[in-house]
N, CA, C and O atoms as a GROMACS GRO file, in nm:
protein
  468
    1GLN      N    1  11.117  11.115   8.985
    1GLN     CA    2  11.014  11.030   8.939
    1GLN      C    3  10.958  10.931   9.037
    1GLN      O    4  11.025  10.843   9.089
    2VAL      N    5  10.818  10.952   9.060
    2VAL     CA    6  10.759  10.876   9.180
    2VAL      C    7  10.720  10.728   9.112
    2VAL      O    8  10.671  10.712   9.000
    3GLN      N    9  10.750  10.632   9.202
    3GLN     CA   10  10.716  10.501   9.158
    3GLN      C   11  10.666  10.431   9.294
    3GLN      O   12  10.716  10.441   9.406
    4LEU      N   13  10.553  10.359   9.253
    4LEU     CA   14  10.502  10.266   9.369
    4LEU      C   15  10.491  10.127   9.308
    4LEU      O   16  10.417  10.107   9.211
    5VAL      N   17  10.560  10.035   9.360
    5VAL     CA   18  10.570   9.900   9.307
    5VAL      C   19  10.501   9.787   9.402
    5VAL      O   20  10.548   9.758   9.512
    6GLU      N   21  10.407   9.740   9.357
    6GLU     CA   22  10.334   9.632   9.453
    6GLU      C   23  10.409   9.504   9.406
    6GLU      O   24  10.463   9.490   9.296
    7SER      N   25  10.402   9.412   9.508
    7SER     CA   26  10.440   9.283   9.501
    7SER      C   27  10.374   9.182   9.584
    7SER      O   28  10.308   9.236   9.673
    8GLY      N   29  10.368   9.070   9.584
    8GLY     CA   30  10.320   8.975   9.683
    8GLY      C   31  10.186   8.905   9.660
    8GLY      O   32  10.144   8.819   9.738
    9GLY      N   33  10.116   8.945   9.547
    9GLY     CA   34   9.996   8.889   9.494
    9GLY      C   35  10.012   8.736   9.451
    9GLY      O   36  10.121   8.679   9.455
   10GLY      N   37   9.911   8.684   9.414
   10GLY     CA   38   9.896   8.555   9.351
   10GLY      C   39   9.787   8.475   9.372
   10GLY      O   40   9.683   8.534   9.402
   11LEU      N   41   9.784   8.333   9.361
   11LEU     CA   42   9.668   8.256   9.387
   11LEU      C   43   9.688   8.186   9.519
   11LEU      O   44   9.794   8.130   9.544
   12VAL      N   45   9.583   8.188   9.611
   12VAL     CA   46   9.569   8.129   9.732
   12VAL      C   47   9.444   8.067   9.750
   12VAL      O   48   9.344   8.102   9.687
   13GLN      N   49   9.444   7.965   9.847
   13GLN     CA   50   9.319   7.892   9.864
   13GLN      C   51   9.226   7.967   9.995
   13GLN      O   52   9.278   8.029  10.088
   14PRO      N   53   9.108   7.949   9.980
   14PRO     CA   54   9.037   8.008  10.072
   14PRO      C   55   9.072   7.978  10.231
   14PRO      O   56   9.073   7.862  10.273
   15GLY      N   57   9.099   8.084  10.313
   15GLY     CA   58   9.139   8.057  10.437
   15GLY      C   59   9.294   8.104  10.444
   15GLY      O   60   9.343   8.146  10.548
   16GLY      N   61   9.359   8.093  10.332
   16GLY     CA   62   9.503   8.141  10.337
   16GLY      C   63   9.544   8.265  10.349
   16GLY      O   64   9.459   8.353  10.368
   17SER      N   65   9.679   8.298  10.341
   17SER     CA   66   9.741   8.440  10.368
   17SER      C   67   9.821   8.478  10.255
   17SER      O   68   9.880   8.396  10.185
   18LEU      N   69   9.822   8.602  10.237
   18LEU     CA   70   9.922   8.673  10.158
   18LEU      C   71   9.964   8.788  10.223
   18LEU      O   72   9.901   8.838  10.316
   19ARG      N   73  10.077   8.836  10.175
   19ARG     CA   74  10.137   8.966  10.226
   19ARG      C   75  10.182   9.065  10.113
   19ARG      O   76  10.280   9.035  10.045
   20LEU      N   77  10.116   9.174  10.090
   20LEU     CA   78  10.143   9.251   9.990
   20LEU      C   79  10.233   9.356  10.021
   20LEU      O   80  10.218   9.414  10.128
   21SER      N   81  10.334   9.392   9.937
   21SER     CA   82  10.428   9.497   9.968
   21SER      C   83  10.405   9.609   9.872
   21SER      O   84  10.356   9.580   9.763
   22CYS      N   85  10.435   9.728   9.898
   22CYS     CA   86  10.435   9.856   9.817
   22CYS      C   87  10.563   9.936   9.840
   22CYS      O   88  10.570  10.022   9.928
   23ALA      N   89  10.663   9.906   9.760
   23ALA     CA   90  10.783   9.991   9.764
   23ALA      C   91  10.788  10.115   9.697
   23ALA      O   92  10.780  10.119   9.574
   24ALA      N   93  10.802  10.227   9.773
   24ALA     CA   94  10.796  10.353   9.715
   24ALA      C   95  10.928  10.429   9.689
   24ALA      O   96  11.021  10.420   9.769
   25SER      N   97  10.935  10.499   9.584
   25SER     CA   98  11.053  10.589   9.562
   25SER      C   99  11.006  10.720   9.486
   25SER      O  100  10.908  10.724   9.412
   26GLY      N  101  11.082  10.820   9.512
   26GLY     CA  102  11.077  10.950   9.465
   26GLY      C  103  10.977  11.048   9.542
   26GLY      O  104  10.942  11.159   9.503
   27ILE      N  105  10.940  10.986   9.655
   27ILE     CA  106  10.868  11.066   9.742
   27ILE      C  107  10.932  11.067   9.880
   27ILE      O  108  11.011  10.976   9.909
   28ILE      N  109  10.902  11.168   9.970
   28ILE     CA  110  10.955  11.157  10.111
   28ILE      C  111  10.837  11.073  10.167
   28ILE      O  112  10.727  11.120  10.192
   29PHE      N  113  10.873  10.938  10.185
   29PHE     CA  114  10.766  10.833  10.214
   29PHE      C  115  10.708  10.874  10.367
   29PHE      O  116  10.587  10.871  10.389
   30ARG      N  117  10.788  10.904  10.450
   30ARG     CA  118  10.723  10.911  10.588
   30ARG      C  119  10.617  11.028  10.606
   30ARG      O  120  10.547  11.027  10.708
   31ILE      N  121  10.605  11.104  10.536
   31ILE     CA  122  10.492  11.215  10.540
   31ILE      C  123  10.369  11.177  10.454
   31ILE      O  124  10.266  11.244  10.464
   32TYR      N  125  10.376  11.080  10.377
   32TYR     CA  126  10.262  11.024  10.304
   32TYR      C  127  10.171  10.938  10.399
   32TYR      O  128  10.212  10.872  10.494
   33ALA      N  129  10.048  10.950  10.361
   33ALA     CA  130   9.936  10.838  10.415
   33ALA      C  131   9.934  10.733  10.305
   33ALA      O  132   9.919  10.777  10.191
   34MET      N  133   9.946  10.618  10.320
   34MET     CA  134   9.962  10.508  10.247
   34MET      C  135   9.830  10.424  10.248
   34MET      O  136   9.786  10.387  10.357
   35GLY      N  137   9.765  10.394  10.132
   35GLY     CA  138   9.647  10.315  10.138
   35GLY      C  139   9.654  10.182  10.036
   35GLY      O  140   9.725  10.173   9.936
   36TRP      N  141   9.581  10.101  10.077
   36TRP     CA  142   9.552   9.992   9.977
   36TRP      C  143   9.406   9.989   9.932
   36TRP      O  144   9.315   9.986  10.015
   37TYR      N  145   9.387   9.991   9.812
   37TYR     CA  146   9.256   9.979   9.725
   37TYR      C  147   9.250   9.854   9.654
   37TYR      O  148   9.349   9.797   9.609
   38ARG      N  149   9.131   9.812   9.645
   38ARG     CA  150   9.102   9.706   9.546
   38ARG      C  151   8.987   9.706   9.449
   38ARG      O  152   8.878   9.753   9.482
   39GLN      N  153   9.012   9.652   9.326
   39GLN     CA  154   8.902   9.664   9.234
   39GLN      C  155   8.872   9.516   9.175
   39GLN      O  156   8.957   9.460   9.105
   40ALA      N  157   8.764   9.463   9.202
   40ALA     CA  158   8.721   9.332   9.140
   40ALA      C  159   8.661   9.359   8.999
   40ALA      O  160   8.628   9.473   8.966
   41PRO      N  161   8.648   9.258   8.922
   41PRO     CA  162   8.596   9.266   8.780
   41PRO      C  163   8.437   9.337   8.809
   41PRO      O  164   8.365   9.298   8.902
   42GLY      N  165   8.404   9.428   8.729
   42GLY     CA  166   8.266   9.457   8.725
   42GLY      C  167   8.232   9.556   8.859
   42GLY      O  168   8.119   9.602   8.876
   43LYS      N  169   8.325   9.576   8.935
   43LYS     CA  170   8.287   9.647   9.056
   43LYS      C  171   8.371   9.771   9.069
   43LYS      O  172   8.472   9.784   9.001
   44GLN      N  173   8.330   9.866   9.157
   44GLN     CA  174   8.420   9.999   9.180
   44GLN      C  175   8.528   9.964   9.258
   44GLN      O  176   8.525   9.868   9.335
   45ARG      N  177   8.632  10.043   9.240
   45ARG     CA  178   8.751  10.036   9.322
   45ARG      C  179   8.693  10.085   9.482
   45ARG      O  180   8.618  10.180   9.504
   46GLU      N  181   8.747  10.000   9.575
   46GLU     CA  182   8.717  10.046   9.710
   46GLU      C  183   8.845  10.036   9.794
   46GLU      O  184   8.936   9.957   9.770
   47LEU      N  185   8.840  10.118   9.889
   47LEU     CA  186   8.937  10.138   9.995
   47LEU      C  187   8.942  10.025  10.071
   47LEU      O  188   8.833   9.976  10.104
   48VAL      N  189   9.063   9.962  10.114
   48VAL     CA  190   9.082   9.828  10.180
   48VAL      C  191   9.132   9.857  10.312
   48VAL      O  192   9.087   9.802  10.412
   49ALA      N  193   9.240   9.956  10.315
   49ALA     CA  194   9.311  10.002  10.450
   49ALA      C  195   9.392  10.118  10.438
   49ALA      O  196   9.442  10.142  10.328
   50VAL      N  197   9.411  10.193  10.536
   50VAL     CA  198   9.506  10.311  10.499
   50VAL      C  199   9.584  10.340  10.632
   50VAL      O  200   9.529  10.330  10.741
   51ILE      N  201   9.699  10.372  10.619
   51ILE     CA  202   9.774  10.410  10.742
   51ILE      C  203   9.837  10.558  10.724
   51ILE      O  204   9.898  10.585  10.621
   52THR      N  205   9.824  10.637  10.810
   52THR     CA  206   9.856  10.781  10.806
   52THR      C  207  10.007  10.788  10.846
   52THR      O  208  10.064  10.696  10.905
   53SER      N  209  10.065  10.903  10.809
   53SER     CA  210  10.206  10.917  10.839
   53SER      C  211  10.233  10.911  11.010
   53SER      O  212  10.347  10.891  11.051
   54ASP      N  213  10.129  10.929  11.094
   54ASP     CA  214  10.155  10.900  11.225
   54ASP      C  215  10.128  10.762  11.273
   54ASP      O  216  10.147  10.732  11.391
   55GLY      N  217  10.084  10.673  11.183
   55GLY     CA  218  10.062  10.534  11.204
   55GLY      C  219   9.908  10.502  11.239
   55GLY      O  220   9.873  10.389  11.274
   56THR      N  221   9.818  10.614  11.226
   56THR     CA  222   9.686  10.564  11.257
   56THR      C  223   9.646  10.470  11.140
   56THR      O  224   9.700  10.482  11.030
   57THR      N  225   9.554  10.380  11.162
   57THR     CA  226   9.507  10.279  11.063
   57THR      C  227   9.354  10.291  11.070
   57THR      O  228   9.287  10.326  11.167
   58ASN      N  229   9.311  10.256  10.945
   58ASN     CA  230   9.158  10.238  10.928
   58ASN      C  231   9.125  10.138  10.826
   58ASN      O  232   9.204  10.119  10.734
   59TYR      N  233   9.017  10.072  10.832
   59TYR     CA  234   9.003   9.945  10.753
   59TYR      C  235   8.860   9.950  10.696
   59TYR      O  236   8.776  10.014  10.760
   60ALA      N  237   8.826   9.897  10.592
   60ALA     CA  238   8.690   9.858  10.550
   60ALA      C  239   8.645   9.754  10.632
   60ALA      O  240   8.714   9.659  10.671
   61ASP      N  241   8.512   9.778  10.660
   61ASP     CA  242   8.449   9.686  10.745
   61ASP      C  243   8.450   9.536  10.700
   61ASP      O  244   8.436   9.449  10.786
   62SER      N  245   8.464   9.506  10.581
   62SER     CA  246   8.467   9.380  10.531
   62SER      C  247   8.605   9.301  10.537
   62SER      O  248   8.609   9.184  10.499
   63VAL      N  249   8.719   9.368  10.584
   63VAL     CA  250   8.839   9.333  10.607
   63VAL      C  251   8.888   9.329  10.758
   63VAL      O  252   8.983   9.256  10.789
   64LYS      N  253   8.828   9.402  10.847
   64LYS     CA  254   8.860   9.431  10.975
   64LYS      C  255   8.869   9.282  11.034
   64LYS      O  256   8.793   9.189  11.007
   65GLY      N  257   8.983   9.280  11.122
   65GLY     CA  258   9.003   9.154  11.185
   65GLY      C  259   9.087   9.050  11.116
   65GLY      O  260   9.145   8.958  11.174
   66ARG      N  261   9.088   9.072  10.980
   66ARG     CA  262   9.169   8.974  10.886
   66ARG      C  263   9.272   9.035  10.820
   66ARG      O  264   9.369   8.968  10.785
   67PHE      N  265   9.266   9.165  10.796
   67PHE     CA  266   9.390   9.234  10.711
   67PHE      C  267   9.455   9.346  10.829
   67PHE      O  268   9.393   9.407  10.915
   68THR      N  269   9.587   9.348  10.802
   68THR     CA  270   9.672   9.432  10.887
   68THR      C  271   9.737   9.528  10.796
   68THR      O  272   9.803   9.479  10.704
   69ILE      N  273   9.730   9.657  10.807
   69ILE     CA  274   9.830   9.743  10.719
   69ILE      C  275   9.943   9.797  10.816
   69ILE      O  276   9.925   9.825  10.934
   70SER      N  277  10.052   9.807  10.753
   70SER     CA  278  10.164   9.850  10.825
   70SER      C  279  10.257   9.937  10.731
   70SER      O  280  10.228   9.951  10.612
   71ARG      N  281  10.363   9.993  10.786
   71ARG     CA  282  10.450  10.051  10.728
   71ARG      C  283  10.604  10.076  10.774
   71ARG      O  284  10.619  10.112  10.890
   72ASP      N  285  10.703  10.063  10.705
   72ASP     CA  286  10.830  10.073  10.745
   72ASP      C  287  10.900  10.186  10.675
   72ASP      O  288  10.948  10.176  10.562
   73ASN      N  289  10.904  10.293  10.750
   73ASN     CA  290  10.965  10.422  10.685
   73ASN      C  291  11.109  10.422  10.668
   73ASN      O  292  11.163  10.506  10.597
   74ALA      N  293  11.176  10.329  10.730
   74ALA     CA  294  11.322  10.304  10.690
   74ALA      C  295  11.336  10.239  10.555
   74ALA      O  296  11.441  10.250  10.492
   75LYS      N  297  11.233  10.171  10.508
   75LYS     CA  298  11.249  10.087  10.390
   75LYS      C  299  11.148  10.151  10.269
   75LYS      O  300  11.135  10.101  10.158
   76ASN      N  301  11.089  10.255  10.310
   76ASN     CA  302  11.003  10.331  10.223
   76ASN      C  303  10.882  10.232  10.164
   76ASN      O  304  10.839  10.243  10.049
   77THR      N  305  10.838  10.144  10.249
   77THR     CA  306  10.769  10.024  10.208
   77THR      C  307  10.633  10.022  10.307
   77THR      O  308  10.633  10.044  10.429
   78ALA      N  309  10.513   9.989  10.218
   78ALA     CA  310  10.384   9.978  10.294
   78ALA      C  311  10.362   9.815  10.289
   78ALA      O  312  10.411   9.743  10.202
   79TYR      N  313  10.290   9.775  10.384
   79TYR     CA  314  10.250   9.628  10.375
   79TYR      C  315  10.096   9.601  10.411
   79TYR      O  316  10.034   9.664  10.497
   80LEU      N  317  10.045   9.498  10.333
   80LEU     CA  318   9.907   9.466  10.376
   80LEU      C  319   9.914   9.316  10.391
   80LEU      O  320   9.922   9.238  10.296
   81GLN      N  321   9.910   9.280  10.521
   81GLN     CA  322   9.894   9.117  10.557
   81GLN      C  323   9.751   9.078  10.554
   81GLN      O  324   9.668   9.129  10.629
   82MET      N  325   9.727   8.994  10.474
   82MET     CA  326   9.592   8.941  10.458
   82MET      C  327   9.573   8.792  10.499
   82MET      O  328   9.629   8.699  10.439
   83ASN      N  329   9.493   8.777  10.601
   83ASN     CA  330   9.458   8.641  10.663
   83ASN      C  331   9.329   8.622  10.628
   83ASN      O  332   9.255   8.712  10.588
   84SER      N  333   9.293   8.483  10.644
   84SER     CA  334   9.170   8.409  10.631
   84SER      C  335   9.093   8.465  10.515
   84SER      O  336   8.979   8.511  10.525
   85LEU      N  337   9.163   8.458  10.404
   85LEU     CA  338   9.129   8.519  10.272
   85LEU      C  339   8.998   8.437  10.210
   85LEU      O  340   8.988   8.315  10.206
   86LYS      N  341   8.912   8.524  10.170
   86LYS     CA  342   8.795   8.472  10.102
   86LYS      C  343   8.783   8.490   9.962
   86LYS      O  344   8.846   8.583   9.910
   87PRO      N  345   8.707   8.411   9.888
   87PRO     CA  346   8.684   8.433   9.735
   87PRO      C  347   8.650   8.576   9.703
   87PRO      O  348   8.690   8.633   9.602
   88GLU      N  349   8.570   8.634   9.799
   88GLU     CA  350   8.534   8.764   9.776
   88GLU      C  351   8.633   8.868   9.787
   88GLU      O  352   8.606   8.986   9.765
   89ASP      N  353   8.758   8.825   9.824
   89ASP     CA  354   8.875   8.922   9.842
   89ASP      C  355   8.945   8.933   9.706
   89ASP      O  356   9.032   9.018   9.687
   90THR      N  357   8.907   8.849   9.615
   90THR     CA  358   8.954   8.824   9.475
   90THR      C  359   8.964   8.959   9.400
   90THR      O  360   8.856   9.004   9.363
   91ALA      N  361   9.061   9.023   9.373
   91ALA     CA  362   9.075   9.163   9.293
   91ALA      C  363   9.220   9.197   9.272
   91ALA      O  364   9.313   9.126   9.310
   92VAL      N  365   9.231   9.316   9.204
   92VAL     CA  366   9.351   9.359   9.180
   92VAL      C  367   9.383   9.465   9.304
   92VAL      O  368   9.297   9.549   9.328
   93TYR      N  369   9.480   9.463   9.368
   93TYR     CA  370   9.513   9.545   9.476
   93TYR      C  371   9.609   9.638   9.439
   93TYR      O  372   9.718   9.596   9.398
   94CYS      N  373   9.583   9.788   9.448
   94CYS     CA  374   9.672   9.893   9.428
   94CYS      C  375   9.712   9.958   9.546
   94CYS      O  376   9.640   9.960   9.645
   95CYS      N  377   9.827  10.014   9.541
   95CYS     CA  378   9.887  10.095   9.633
   95CYS      C  379   9.868  10.232   9.610
   95CYS      O  380   9.881  10.276   9.496
   96ASN      N  381   9.833  10.317   9.719
   96ASN     CA  382   9.826  10.467   9.694
   96ASN      C  383   9.905  10.552   9.803
   96ASN      O  384   9.910  10.516   9.921
   97ALA      N  385   9.963  10.659   9.759
   97ALA     CA  386  10.034  10.746   9.852
   97ALA      C  387   9.972  10.872   9.832
   97ALA      O  388   9.959  10.925   9.722
   98LYS      N  389   9.932  10.926   9.950
   98LYS     CA  390   9.874  11.070   9.934
   98LYS      C  391   9.919  11.162  10.047
   98LYS      O  392   9.930  11.127  10.165
   99ARG      N  393   9.945  11.293   9.996
   99ARG     CA  394   9.984  11.384  10.074
   99ARG      C  395   9.881  11.506  10.035
   99ARG      O  396   9.904  11.592   9.950
  100ALA      N  397   9.762  11.496  10.117
  100ALA     CA  398   9.654  11.600  10.068
  100ALA      C  399   9.687  11.732  10.080
  100ALA      O  400   9.641  11.812   9.998
  101THR      N  401   9.778  11.779  10.191
  101THR     CA  402   9.802  11.910  10.201
  101THR      C  403   9.871  11.983  10.083
  101THR      O  404   9.854  12.102  10.056
  102ILE      N  405   9.957  11.890  10.012
  102ILE     CA  406  10.022  11.953   9.877
  102ILE      C  407   9.965  11.914   9.756
  102ILE      O  408  10.020  11.943   9.650
  103GLY      N  409   9.846  11.842   9.761
  103GLY     CA  410   9.771  11.787   9.647
  103GLY      C  411   9.821  11.682   9.562
  103GLY      O  412   9.796  11.668   9.443
  104ASN      N  413   9.907  11.597   9.647
  104ASN     CA  414   9.974  11.461   9.574
  104ASN      C  415   9.903  11.358   9.592
  104ASN      O  416   9.841  11.339   9.696
  105ASP      N  417   9.902  11.278   9.492
  105ASP     CA  418   9.819  11.157   9.495
  105ASP      C  419   9.867  11.063   9.394
  105ASP      O  420   9.838  11.080   9.275
  106PHE      N  421   9.948  10.952   9.437
  106PHE     CA  422  10.017  10.860   9.356
  106PHE      C  423   9.972  10.724   9.368
  106PHE      O  424   9.934  10.678   9.476
  107TRP      N  425   9.976  10.652   9.252
  107TRP     CA  426   9.930  10.506   9.256
  107TRP      C  427  10.034  10.407   9.180
  107TRP      O  428  10.113  10.440   9.092
  108GLY      N  429  10.018  10.295   9.228
  108GLY     CA  430  10.110  10.188   9.178
  108GLY      C  431  10.021  10.111   9.081
  108GLY      O  432   9.902  10.140   9.070
  109GLN      N  433  10.078  10.015   9.011
  109GLN     CA  434  10.016   9.955   8.893
  109GLN      C  435   9.914   9.837   8.934
  109GLN      O  436   9.836   9.787   8.853
  110GLY      N  437   9.920   9.803   9.053
  110GLY     CA  438   9.843   9.681   9.111
  110GLY      C  439   9.909   9.550   9.089
  110GLY      O  440   9.995   9.526   9.004
  111THR      N  441   9.858   9.467   9.178
  111THR     CA  442   9.905   9.320   9.190
  111THR      C  443   9.772   9.248   9.205
  111THR      O  444   9.683   9.292   9.277
  112GLN      N  445   9.759   9.124   9.126
  112GLN     CA  446   9.646   9.050   9.143
  112GLN      C  447   9.636   8.953   9.259
  112GLN      O  448   9.735   8.885   9.286
  113VAL      N  449   9.537   8.943   9.322
  113VAL     CA  450   9.498   8.845   9.438
  113VAL      C  451   9.380   8.762   9.384
  113VAL      O  452   9.274   8.811   9.346
  114THR      N  453   9.404   8.647   9.385
  114THR     CA  454   9.293   8.549   9.364
  114THR      C  455   9.284   8.443   9.465
  114THR      O  456   9.379   8.371   9.496
  115VAL      N  457   9.163   8.437   9.515
  115VAL     CA  458   9.127   8.345   9.628
  115VAL      C  459   9.045   8.236   9.569
  115VAL      O  460   8.926   8.260   9.546
  116SER      N  461   9.093   8.120   9.543
  116SER     CA  462   8.991   8.022   9.492
  116SER      C  463   9.065   7.881   9.518
  116SER      O  464   9.187   7.866   9.518
  117SER      N  465   8.969   7.783   9.541
  117SER     CA  466   9.005   7.644   9.551
  117SER      C  467   9.020   7.568   9.416
  117SER      O  468   9.051   7.448   9.416
   0.00000   0.00000   0.00000
């Protein structure tokens, strides 16, 4: 059974930082691309950042220079370090594991991030 469990969300003031974690089980973690997506109320889900199995990263323009995605294959965990948070970063953040070559695409339940003073 595949599980992706996010943690680390919460309430933070503008300019603050949070680190999200996504712990994976039931998959060969190292061969999956890991992504973080977010969905704000009334908006479509959007890709925030992705890290491939070989460590290549890509970011949405809105978070470049502020967010950093990383992975620890020994711990089967992906991370999203979020700095200089803005109110517009408020959303539910979900973890995704994808192995396109075999058609596998898994999602976590999500963790709420609220940026407010």
